[in-house]
Phi, psi and omega in degrees: 000143177284149178239138183219132178231132183227152173239124181258152178245157176289147178302144179281131181152199180285157178290150183109205184294138179276139181300141179298147177095352177273110187231138176228186188294332183290352179300323179297321180295316180300320180293323183296328179260012175058046175288134179303143182274055178284336178191161182289138178251125182224175178101158183286157174258188179239149179286169181300127178086354178292144169281145183230074176294166178299140183237132177290135173271119184306132175083357182241329186078008182267137177254126182280156173283168179222169180204153173227152180236133176234146177235122182056038174076013180213175177303145182297142172260175181285318189224146176226134176247017176286175178291320177208166179230149178259126182249133179232127180242122178249130181244123181276164180288161177193159181294148174062018181287140179245303182202164177240148174230144178244120180260127177249113183054039173090355181244137176283137179235133185261001185270023175280139175278128187249137176227125178265130181263166186292331182278008179093357180279163180231139181243129178243133183227148179194147177258134178242128184238340185285137178293141178152187182254135183240141172230119183250132177228128178259126182234134176255132172272129186251167181282002181290344180115275183250022179269127175245130186238105173284116186249357175201151181202145174206159178231143173198172181224149172251116185222112180245008186247132178284149177294148177246136184222155174225150175233125183225137175262148179283346179218125178235021181242095179287155178289316182212108179067246180251026182257131179241137183263012178218161178297146177246146178233126175257137178243125179254125179239129178237127175256115183191133176289317185260065187263142175220116182298337179290347181264003180257128180256122177242115180252129180245122175271152182098213182266096183290351175294344180254020176245152177226116181257126183277164173292150178292140175248136182248131176225085188064229179282356181262133184227136185219156173210162179233152176232121182256126181255121181256178181303133181209152178279354182247161178280140178264157166212154184230131177227132182228135176200170182162192182208167173269184182294338179274357178094004179283127179296149176288135179253134178250048183094184182230148177279178174300138183091002176081011179284124183292147175262112186256011177211136179249133176226129186275334192084160184285146176208162184240137172246115182226108183248003185251132180284159178299149177260124187245136172228142177239120181240147179244150183283356176204158177277151177294149177289335183196157174227137181212125179048047175080005180247128177270138181242129179245140176256021176204164178300148183225143178243130178255135177251118180261125181239130178238132177239124179195148180289332186225052184297136178256091185295325184294329183265007184236144179191148173287149178243121184248117181049039177088354180249137184283137180285142182263356182295158184271149172282144177243126180269138181285117181298325182285334179220090184302343181283350185252130180232141180228158175210133180257141181227124181260143181234130174258189185297142178166168182285212190301137178226162177212158182220130175228139183250121175260118183229139182214143174258176183294337177276359178088007178285134176230146178294161175297122184298340179277354182295131185295335182288350180277344186226159173216132180129174003287158175212167182219151176243117183229110182250016182240129181284160179292168179234146172267126181261340177200157178208148180201162174243137192289325185209157175284162178293154180289323179200166176208156178255352174197182177284357184256337188235128182236128183248135181244126177254014178214178183297136176213151183209160173241141183237151179219164172229128186236145183229142170212129188296315183279326177150132178286150177252311183206144177225132176222156179219128182201172174267154182277002182290339180286344178078000183225065186300331182284000176257007184296155179286131178284152170293149185311133187299321184291347176264355187232299195299128179087343181275153176282338183220145179207154177241154179213150179230132177253118172274124186302133182279154179281154162078024180258139180244000181273186178301137185255023173301123181286133182246132177251133177233128179227139176225150176265184184293341177268011178068023169285129186241153174209145181240144175224158170248157180224137181264170180299342180268001176089019178268130179256143180218131179290141182264145176281167179300324180294319179292324177296318179297328183276356183300327183271003181252128180246126178250105184297340181279348183278137175265109183275125177291148173052047177286129181254117183239122173244123187223107176242008181260126182293148175298151178245124184246135184224138178260156173216166180098242183297151181241147180300136178083357181270158177241136183230142175250018176225159177302145182238142173248120179264123180264144176239128178244132180251122176257091181213117186299328184256023182299324178300324178294322179298315178297329182286322187252338178224064184290338183268004179298126180292131184245317187239126177239126180252127176244127185240137170244135184297149184274043173222168177302137184107324173047064175301146190243147174210165182204162174206163187230145176247137182275172179297331182293340182281355181267145178230173177290118181267337178201125176291128183051040184281348181237158182207163176195167174259120186283186185290350177260004182085010182271142179275119187244145174233152179203170187289147176255127177254146180194177177204167177233139177242116182267130182238125186237342184272153175299139179161173176253129187241140171231131182238131176240142175237141179214145182209134173244118183281180185292342176264012175066030170274136187246133177230148182225164172208148184226128173251110183297175190299134168226163191235138168248123184222111182247011182254131183281153176291159177238138180241145177222141183231134176229141178254150180268343187231116180242017182277089183259144171251139179052038173091308187221012185257135180231129177265003175238158180294154177239149176229127178257138175253119181258123178242130178242126179259111184197133181283321181255067189271143174217112183301334180290348180262359180261131180250126175242111177263115185200161173269354182274182180258123185274135180271208184252137181290144174233150185241142173217092186066233179269008178255131185228127187236156175206148180258151176233115184261134175248091188239019177229155183297147171134174175287139187239147177215161180209124176225137182234130176212173179151189182210169178267185183296335179273357178092010178285125183276135175279166172282123186294153175241142176216124181275157174292149180290141174218169185238129172255123181231098180263359186255126177293161177290176180241140174235122185236132175255125180236174180090328176223160179236152181299133174065028177246157178244149184229139179241013181222219183300132178233112184219079179297155175217144179242129179248119175261124187215138166216114192305320185246334192229045183286139179233107183302332183287348184264008183263137177208152180206165175205154177232126182230140174251148181293335179260317187265356181068199182289130184237157179237076176285166184294124181213145178240156181239136174230147184238155173217184187293334183246012177161197180215162181228132173254123184239125174274147169280169183303133177299146180299135181279081184219138181304333181290338182281331179303126184190173172257117187251146171241123181249124183238142179218153181218144180213136173241128182270182184297332182270359181092004176284144185239157178211147178228156175213145181202139177211162180236135180215165180232166180236126171212168189241019187241154183252211189263162168238156187229157176208134177271126178279136183055049184293332183291341179297329189271000177249351177287160176052041177057027178083011180262138174240134180267352174212154183288145174212160181284163180236135179237130179228137180253144177230137177240134182221144186290320184250357179091162183238133176297155185296336180263004185257010176266154178203152177227127178248128179239123180249126175239115185069242181250005182255134180244135181235129172277123182282159178262135180282139178234164176266121181076189183290149181205157181292327178228178181076202180211161175233164182233133171256128181255144180203179176259133183292141176285339181282133175055059183304332186295337181263345177064039180295161184260144176246132178235125179252114180275115178256104184262117187295146178296336180297341177290347183242058184271344181245147179294144177154184181267130183241146171228127184240132174217155176242156180208161181202164171239112186279179184292342176269010177071017174283137176266114188246143176212145179286349178283351177180114183213165181269119180272106185298318184295324182268342180071034181208173176285147182214168181228140175225072181251163178237124176233134176199166177243128181253127177225105182250005187246129176288149174299152181241126177262125187215178177056043176292132180279344178254137179242164178305131174081001180295147172241119186248124177276097182191152173274333176213117184259134174260121179257162180218158175200178180222142179248126178254121182216134185274341183252301181174147182266126178265320185201144174228128178234141179242129178240123175247120183054034176089354181250135180289137176239155182296147175224140179245139181223164178244183184290352183257006178085016179266129185230149175230158178206171182233147180232129183275155181297145173203101186293145177049040180229124176283131186251154177236144181226132176225134181237130180236124177244134180238135182262183185290337178274001180089004179275148184227156176219148185233160171209153184209159176225141181227156173073023177260161182229146172238115188204158170239009180292123186294322181294316180297321177295320179299315181297322179295323179290322179300315179298317179299320180295321179295325181287320185271339177063025180233355183269129180265171178296325179299323178296322179294315180298319180299323179294320185291330183262356184288150180293134180293147181210131178284128181241157174282164179294352181284351183230077183285145174298143184098342178258000176079017183234000179173192184270057173242145177220155177259135182293000000 
């Protein structure tokens, strides 16, 4: 038992009752001894055996009492095993001490013997004999009233009784000796008041890694734990001993004579819950397995291995075919857990092996486990035997006693026997070279049976030795081979013969060869291709795919194989043919062909072939045909191909040979091109020419096409090309010639037909032919209607393409004025002709002009309020060319030349042409200029004039011309100002609904006008008020105060063209009334949601101030507000 002794101190503070709430660690002690709660007890205690002299309490001068406790004259121990113990309590003096009490296990006892010492200390003594646990607390009653001070404490126990224990196992019945086949659990129970698990020793012998010890469980004075023993390869043992806290050994009962047993030992035992592990191994793998039975073709030895910690060899043994093996088990020295036994098996039918294994604990493996048994199996070291053999039918024909050919179904049959059981039977000829690929007889007719029959139907297409080979194997894979002849005789083959089955020696003559051939020969061509043309000799190759072709060459060498049919390479195509026999073919490639036979084997064999060389021109068709010895027929056909080694021939003829000056033709020419060629293709003929090529036409081997030269220019013709076989012709090229279908040109310049001239007159004649000009062919004349043919001064100049005749200026004399006809003629080198003639007049006068509706443009001081068109008329003696008219429109300082249009248009101008009524005898021209209103789309000042250059080269303008009727200079111009835009009144300083705090408000606005302002008027409430403005259109006016009155404002602006524009404001006020202004501010605050009540008060007390209309309340710039 633990012992504890404490000394408590009086609370620090004034003497008397301790203030509530002062608590220290000794409070728990006081509660344990049920000290009355008259006041809080605090302060540290003293340990067991400590001296506790009086201690001054800081700040009070009070000395506390002290106490010590002794047991048997010394410091108390935890445990005592004597009959009784003597307890001595000494209490030292202290201030305010009244009395001492000693509590034993919480109860005060008065039977203590007391002795008072001279120093004021008191000694209390008492003997305690009853077994149990004691707790002593010394408490002093103080003069403070309700203060109790525990000043010493200790704990100890009196224990004179030894602990009692039992050990019990849940299983005490071993299977064999000390072997248990299930886990064991030992339960240890200890009865003791003063128990400590750390004083109990539990020893486990063996492999403690397979033990599990539980935590101790406490139930009052009874304490228990369990130990679980699991499967282990080692023997276990259990030993338990220990003592209680008082040092008494644990007793496990008593021996005879009453001697206590202080140690428990169980003795060794084994826990084995795992059955032995069995493995069966064989020294070789089976040769075959069938329906769960393994078959060996040699003796086999099985090795049985058992692994177990406690193997019972005497009770374990292999069982063979139901009988137990008598051989001995051998234990592995390196691993004592491993035991082995060997069992040998010789030839015989089905066998089986089962292993019975047991350990000392009686554990046995699951009998259904596959590793315990092996079988059934068999050992068969004897190959099968052939008991009979036969061939179903004789051959259809033969060419010698060695080779037999079958053209119908034929087969060989056998019967095979094996005592233990057949595995596979096949029958085939060795000619395929892959005897191990033969088709097996159906498994259900062979496998597992002692006897089986098989029939071989001879396969198609084999050319090798036809000795029939029989192969038979049993279930143990023992094999044997036999051959069979056409007469049904079977003979076993030696190993050497079996090895040679896949080897074919073409020089060997195989006796009794059986050949069945129902597959037709396959014939293939190479070299030339159908539809192709060749200009060199060609060799056509023939390949024969026939397995039995060597036999055909041996017995039918003259059989025709290749037939060539030729048609001559000219029109008419005369025909001839010839044939090549089988003997002309040779081996073209050893093992050059291959196939997969009916057994899935890849086969190769010789390729036979030949080549036929063809060198003469002609069309060839080649046929191949072959009938093998079994009368199977094969064919091949190579369609027509052509050999052409002759080049094409070309001939050219022209239809027009009428040449001028050697090579010039004034009419078209046509050339006929003829190509003589049997294998003709127009796409292979090239004609290089400047002419137009026609369509080819054919007449036998002659092919023609025309080339037309029907356009001016130097002409050429060249022909080249080849035939379908690529033979090139000899090229043709004609001499260059010129075709000129265009007459020359004669041009008169300087004057124009039907024109009049009033200034320089200098006609010129140009004789021209770009390529074929002839100076000797040019002639001209000049005649006047009044003066007849004249010879005015003229000069001639020449160049490479013509010549020019130029007149000097006609004399400026009234007699020269006339209507003249000038005529010229020219003939070129090809004989083409050209003429030219024109009539012109000479005068010295220009145009006159008139503005239609001229008075419109002088009304209203020259202002127009909307755009309109302008019309001006022009009269000219000789007329004006269509490109010589012009209209100029000036707006401000910018002048624009308008574009002439045909008919009416939004912009530009059009011209109506007529004959003037004035002076009909002269036939002057009249032009009416219609200038569209769209040319005047923008406001501004406009100036319009027209001008022209007449046919007499006079430059005419409406801005200044000679008026013939008046005999003086005159003007026909249009000037006006266009204003289509109303004035705009903007930037008003007063807005609808404004409230202005003022006795007189000054307003402002601006007038925007593009031409000019004529008048501005301001109306307030319907009455005009003065307005002042500047040169920039800025105006001001004044409005007088009128409280609680909605005011109206109207402004009217008029420009110089008479157009006007207006602006107005309604519902505004000009006032200094404080209530009206307050109401206006309230409304403004509600609208903006940002004005507070303080702001309103501030507004009401603020000094009034007259503001201009530029700062309306409500806009944040002054005392203006919007209602």
